[in-house]
C-alpha positions as CSV (number, residue, x, y, z in Angstrom):
1,X,39.5,-54.9,1.9
2,X,40.4,-51.8,0.0
3,X,39.0,-48.6,1.4
4,X,38.9,-45.0,0.4
5,X,38.3,-41.9,2.4
6,X,35.6,-39.4,1.5
7,X,36.2,-35.9,3.0
8,X,32.9,-34.2,3.3
9,X,33.4,-30.5,3.7
10,X,32.0,-27.6,1.7
11,X,35.5,-26.5,0.7
12,X,35.7,-29.8,-1.3
13,X,32.1,-29.9,-2.3
14,X,32.8,-29.9,-6.1
15,X,35.5,-32.5,-5.6
16,X,33.1,-34.8,-3.8
17,X,30.8,-35.0,-6.8
18,X,33.7,-35.6,-9.1
19,X,35.1,-38.4,-6.8
20,X,31.7,-40.1,-6.6
21,X,31.7,-40.4,-10.3
22,X,35.4,-41.2,-10.8
23,X,36.5,-43.1,-7.7
24,X,39.6,-41.0,-7.1
25,X,41.1,-40.0,-3.8
26,X,40.3,-36.7,-2.2
27,X,42.8,-34.2,-0.8
28,X,44.3,-35.3,2.5
29,X,43.8,-31.9,4.2
30,X,40.0,-32.1,4.4
31,X,38.2,-32.2,7.7
32,X,35.3,-34.7,8.3
33,X,36.1,-38.3,7.2
34,X,33.8,-41.1,6.0
35,X,35.4,-44.4,5.1
36,X,33.7,-47.0,2.9
37,X,34.5,-49.8,0.5
38,X,35.6,-48.7,-3.0
39,X,32.6,-47.7,-5.1
40,X,32.7,-48.9,-8.8
41,X,33.0,-46.1,-11.4
42,X,29.7,-44.3,-12.1
43,X,27.8,-45.9,-9.2
44,X,26.4,-43.4,-6.8
45,X,25.6,-45.9,-4.0
46,X,27.0,-46.6,-0.6
47,X,28.8,-49.8,-0.3
48,X,28.7,-51.4,3.1
49,X,30.2,-51.9,5.6
50,X,30.5,-48.1,6.1
51,X,32.5,-46.5,8.8
52,X,32.2,-42.9,10.0
53,X,33.5,-41.0,13.0
54,X,31.5,-39.1,15.5
55,X,32.6,-36.8,18.3
56,X,30.8,-36.8,21.6
57,X,30.3,-33.8,24.0
58,X,33.7,-34.5,25.7
59,X,35.5,-34.4,22.4
60,X,36.1,-38.1,22.2
61,X,35.9,-39.7,18.8
62,X,34.2,-43.0,18.1
63,X,34.0,-45.1,14.9
64,X,30.5,-46.1,13.9
65,X,30.3,-49.1,11.6
66,X,27.2,-49.7,9.5
67,X,26.8,-53.2,8.0
68,X,23.8,-52.1,6.0
69,X,21.2,-49.3,5.7
70,X,19.8,-48.5,9.2
71,X,16.1,-49.2,9.3
72,X,15.0,-47.8,12.6
73,X,15.9,-44.2,13.6
74,X,15.4,-42.3,16.8
75,X,16.3,-38.6,16.6
76,X,16.4,-35.9,19.3
77,X,15.9,-32.5,17.6
78,X,14.0,-30.7,14.9
79,X,16.9,-30.0,12.6
80,X,17.9,-33.7,12.3
81,X,14.2,-34.6,11.9
82,X,13.8,-32.2,9.0
83,X,17.0,-33.3,7.2
84,X,15.9,-36.9,7.5
85,X,12.4,-36.0,6.1
86,X,14.0,-34.1,3.2
87,X,16.0,-37.2,2.4
88,X,12.8,-39.2,2.2
89,X,13.4,-41.2,5.4
90,X,10.1,-40.6,7.2
91,X,9.2,-44.3,7.3
92,X,12.4,-45.2,9.1
93,X,11.9,-42.7,12.0
94,X,10.4,-44.7,14.9
95,X,10.7,-42.0,17.6
96,X,11.5,-38.3,18.2
97,X,11.8,-36.1,21.2
98,X,9.1,-33.3,21.6
99,X,10.0,-30.3,19.5
100,X,10.6,-27.1,21.5
101,X,8.0,-25.2,19.5
102,X,5.1,-25.9,17.3
103,X,6.5,-27.0,14.0
104,X,5.8,-24.8,11.0
105,X,6.8,-25.0,7.4
106,X,6.7,-27.8,4.7
107,X,7.3,-30.6,7.2
108,X,4.8,-29.6,9.8
109,X,2.3,-32.4,9.0
110,X,5.0,-35.0,8.6
111,X,6.4,-34.2,12.1
112,X,2.9,-34.5,13.6
113,X,2.8,-38.1,12.2
114,X,5.9,-39.1,14.0
115,X,5.8,-40.7,17.5
116,X,7.0,-38.5,20.3
117,X,8.8,-40.7,22.8
118,X,9.7,-38.1,25.4
119,X,11.0,-34.6,26.3
120,X,14.6,-33.7,25.7
121,X,15.0,-32.7,29.3
122,X,13.7,-35.9,30.8
123,X,14.2,-38.7,28.3
124,X,16.5,-41.6,29.3
125,X,18.7,-44.0,27.5
126,X,16.4,-46.8,28.7
127,X,13.5,-45.1,26.8
128,X,15.7,-44.9,23.7
129,X,16.7,-48.6,23.9
130,X,13.1,-49.6,24.3
131,X,12.4,-48.4,20.7
132,X,15.2,-50.7,19.4
133,X,16.7,-48.2,17.0
134,X,19.5,-49.1,14.7
135,X,20.8,-45.5,14.9
136,X,20.2,-42.4,17.1
137,X,20.7,-39.1,15.2
138,X,20.8,-35.7,16.8
139,X,22.6,-32.9,18.6
140,X,25.8,-33.4,20.5
141,X,24.8,-32.2,23.9
142,X,22.2,-34.9,24.5
143,X,24.6,-37.8,24.0
144,X,25.4,-38.6,27.6
145,X,24.2,-41.2,30.1
146,X,22.0,-38.7,31.9
147,X,20.0,-38.1,28.7
148,X,19.7,-40.3,25.6
149,X,22.8,-42.3,26.4
150,X,26.5,-41.8,25.6
151,X,27.9,-43.0,22.3
152,X,29.8,-45.8,24.2
153,X,26.6,-46.9,26.0
154,X,24.5,-46.9,22.9
155,X,27.2,-48.8,20.9
156,X,27.3,-51.4,23.7
157,X,23.5,-51.9,23.2
158,X,24.1,-52.4,19.4
159,X,22.9,-49.0,18.5
160,X,25.0,-46.8,16.2
161,X,25.0,-43.0,16.4
162,X,25.3,-39.9,14.2
163,X,26.0,-36.7,16.0
164,X,25.4,-33.6,13.9
165,X,28.7,-31.9,13.3
166,X,26.8,-28.6,13.2
167,X,25.8,-29.1,16.8
168,X,29.3,-29.4,18.2
169,X,29.9,-27.7,21.5
170,X,33.6,-28.5,21.6
171,X,34.4,-26.6,18.4
172,X,33.0,-23.6,16.6
173,X,31.4,-25.3,13.6
174,X,30.9,-23.2,10.4
175,X,27.4,-23.0,8.8
176,X,28.7,-25.3,6.1
177,X,28.8,-28.2,8.6
178,X,25.0,-28.4,8.1
179,X,25.8,-29.3,4.4
180,X,28.3,-31.8,5.6
181,X,25.7,-33.4,7.8
182,X,23.3,-33.7,4.9
183,X,25.9,-35.5,2.8
184,X,27.0,-37.8,5.6
185,X,23.4,-38.8,6.4
186,X,22.9,-39.4,2.7
187,X,25.9,-41.8,2.7
188,X,24.7,-43.6,5.9
189,X,21.2,-44.2,4.5
190,X,22.3,-44.8,0.8
191,X,20.3,-41.8,-0.5
192,X,23.3,-40.1,-2.0
193,X,21.7,-38.6,-5.1
194,X,19.0,-36.8,-3.1
195,X,21.6,-35.7,-0.5
196,X,23.9,-34.3,-3.1
197,X,21.0,-32.4,-4.8
198,X,19.9,-31.0,-1.5
199,X,23.5,-30.1,-0.5
200,X,24.0,-28.3,-3.8
201,X,20.8,-26.2,-3.1
202,X,22.1,-25.3,0.3
203,X,25.5,-24.4,-1.1
204,X,24.0,-22.1,-3.6
205,X,21.9,-20.3,-1.0
206,X,25.0,-19.9,1.2
207,X,27.3,-18.7,-1.5
208,X,24.6,-16.2,-2.7
209,X,24.6,-14.5,0.7
210,X,28.4,-14.6,1.0
211,X,28.9,-13.0,-2.4
212,X,26.4,-10.3,-1.5
213,X,28.4,-9.4,1.6
214,X,31.7,-9.5,-0.2
215,X,30.3,-7.0,-2.7
216,X,29.9,-4.5,0.2
217,X,33.5,-5.0,1.2
218,X,34.9,-2.0,3.1
219,X,31.7,-1.2,5.1
220,X,32.3,-1.1,8.8
221,X,31.4,-4.1,10.9
222,X,28.0,-3.8,12.5
223,X,27.1,-5.2,15.9
224,X,24.1,-7.4,16.7
225,X,22.2,-8.0,19.9
226,X,19.9,-11.1,19.9
227,X,17.2,-10.8,22.5
228,X,14.2,-12.8,23.6
229,X,11.1,-12.2,25.8
230,X,11.1,-8.5,25.9
231,X,8.8,-7.4,28.8
232,X,7.9,-3.7,28.4
233,X,6.3,-3.6,31.9
234,X,9.6,-4.7,33.5
235,X,11.9,-3.4,30.8
236,X,13.6,-6.7,30.7
237,X,14.8,-9.4,28.2
238,X,17.4,-12.1,27.8
239,X,20.4,-12.3,25.6
240,X,21.4,-15.3,23.5
241,X,25.0,-16.5,23.5
242,X,26.3,-16.1,19.9
243,X,30.0,-16.0,20.7
244,X,30.4,-19.6,19.5
245,X,28.7,-22.3,17.5
246,X,26.8,-21.8,14.2
247,X,25.4,-18.5,15.3
248,X,28.9,-17.1,15.6
249,X,29.7,-18.1,12.0
250,X,26.4,-16.7,10.8
251,X,27.5,-13.3,12.1
252,X,31.0,-13.7,10.6
253,X,29.6,-14.4,7.2
254,X,27.5,-11.3,7.4
255,X,30.4,-9.1,8.6
256,X,28.6,-8.6,11.9
257,X,29.9,-9.1,15.4
258,X,28.1,-9.7,18.7
259,X,27.3,-6.6,20.7
260,X,27.8,-8.7,23.9
261,X,30.3,-11.5,24.2
262,X,28.9,-14.6,25.9
263,X,25.5,-14.9,27.5
264,X,26.0,-13.0,30.7
265,X,24.3,-9.6,30.5
266,X,22.1,-7.5,32.7
267,X,18.6,-8.3,31.4
268,X,17.5,-4.6,31.3
269,X,17.4,-1.7,29.0
270,X,20.8,-0.6,30.3
271,X,22.4,-3.4,28.2
272,X,20.8,-2.2,25.0
273,X,21.6,1.4,25.7
274,X,25.2,0.8,26.8
275,X,26.1,-1.7,24.0
276,X,24.2,0.5,21.4
277,X,23.8,-2.3,18.9
278,X,23.5,-1.6,15.2
279,X,21.1,-4.5,14.9
280,X,18.6,-6.0,17.3
281,X,17.5,-9.5,16.4
282,X,14.3,-10.5,18.3
283,X,14.0,-14.2,18.7
284,X,10.4,-15.6,19.1
285,X,9.5,-18.8,20.9
286,X,6.2,-20.5,21.8
287,X,6.9,-20.1,25.5
288,X,7.1,-16.3,25.1
289,X,4.2,-15.9,22.7
290,X,2.4,-13.3,24.8
291,X,5.4,-11.1,25.0
292,X,6.5,-11.7,21.4
293,X,3.2,-10.3,20.1
294,X,4.1,-6.7,21.0
295,X,7.8,-6.9,21.6
296,X,9.1,-5.1,18.5
297,X,6.6,-2.3,18.8
298,X,7.4,-1.8,22.4
299,X,11.1,-1.6,21.6
300,X,10.5,1.1,18.9
301,X,8.2,3.1,21.2
302,X,10.5,3.0,24.3
303,X,11.8,6.5,24.9
304,X,15.0,5.4,26.5
305,X,16.0,3.5,23.3
306,X,15.3,6.2,20.8
307,X,19.1,7.0,20.4
308,X,20.1,3.3,20.0
309,X,21.5,2.8,16.5
310,X,19.3,-0.2,15.8
311,X,16.2,1.8,16.6
312,X,17.3,4.9,14.8
313,X,18.3,3.0,11.6
314,X,15.2,0.7,11.8
315,X,17.4,-2.4,12.0
316,X,15.2,-4.5,14.3
317,X,14.5,-7.9,12.8
318,X,12.7,-11.0,13.9
319,X,13.5,-14.7,13.6
320,X,12.3,-17.8,15.4
321,X,14.1,-19.9,17.9
322,X,14.3,-22.9,15.6
323,X,15.5,-20.7,12.7
324,X,18.3,-19.3,14.8
325,X,19.3,-21.6,17.6
326,X,18.9,-25.1,16.1
327,X,21.6,-27.0,14.2
328,X,20.1,-27.5,10.7
329,X,18.9,-26.0,7.5
330,X,16.6,-23.4,9.1
331,X,19.6,-21.3,10.0
332,X,20.0,-20.6,6.3
333,X,16.6,-18.8,6.4
334,X,18.0,-16.4,9.1
335,X,21.2,-16.0,7.1
336,X,19.2,-15.0,4.0
337,X,16.8,-12.8,5.9
338,X,19.6,-10.8,7.5
339,X,21.6,-10.7,4.3
340,X,18.7,-9.3,2.4
341,X,18.0,-6.7,5.0
342,X,21.5,-5.6,5.5
343,X,23.0,-5.8,2.0
344,X,20.2,-5.5,-0.5
345,X,20.6,-2.7,-3.0
346,X,17.3,-1.2,-1.9
347,X,18.0,-1.4,1.9
């Protein structure tokens, strides 16, 4: 059987569309691979069997073989749920894990319709198997036998997997891996046209911000401190780790660097004062709702912080946990928000 290799990276985004139409081979130096039977010229459909590779939390790579379109999906995080919904696959989702926060936005009602089969901290591979999925889709960290099941275990049960490349903990994935995930899921479920349209929308959003930052070339690199759960009575907070993962690339594309490397930091005002960040990004979450309500105002009013650059320059911004720390399209909202605030002509 003749096979071709489709390399799905944003760097070869335009090439992908051309190849889909013309059936030519792509450059051999691309990153993520998807193998499938030769597609006739002009036909934008997946031909099965389809083989893709996924990488587990230990960095091991497994080939997943799809004989046909998967009909039953279990997924373990909001970002994969929303991508699947965007691709029109709601009726195929038979189970989800409980979202971390109340879901907002265009898919809020759709998510409420889906069956919650457990919490991400306590769900088991036995629970997953009980829903007889054809495929489990989601973030890398959960694919182990203490949680939803390892790739090997799920495969032994006849269940294929797709691990979001944007959720990799063994590499530092770029933001464009979110686009790669959209395209690969489109290939798996034979909804290529919609996936390519959506990927093009995301690529345009991404490039718009990147070009805006490039236009300010020469400006000094700003520092950013992401904090959560600011408690004015105790003058305490927590710092998110943005030294790796999608969040690291988000800062890189904005010509911004972390004010604190890693996630270990004294949860007191001393950290804000000593690091003197140019930007404070306050991250809201349902579990901290009481503190979130007044957090920004408390930071601005705190006398000890009056000389901190972010406070003096009024560069204190808010995002949500899902828009910043998940592994999907919502992170483009945070990219655009920060890009507009830092690089707009009227800033």
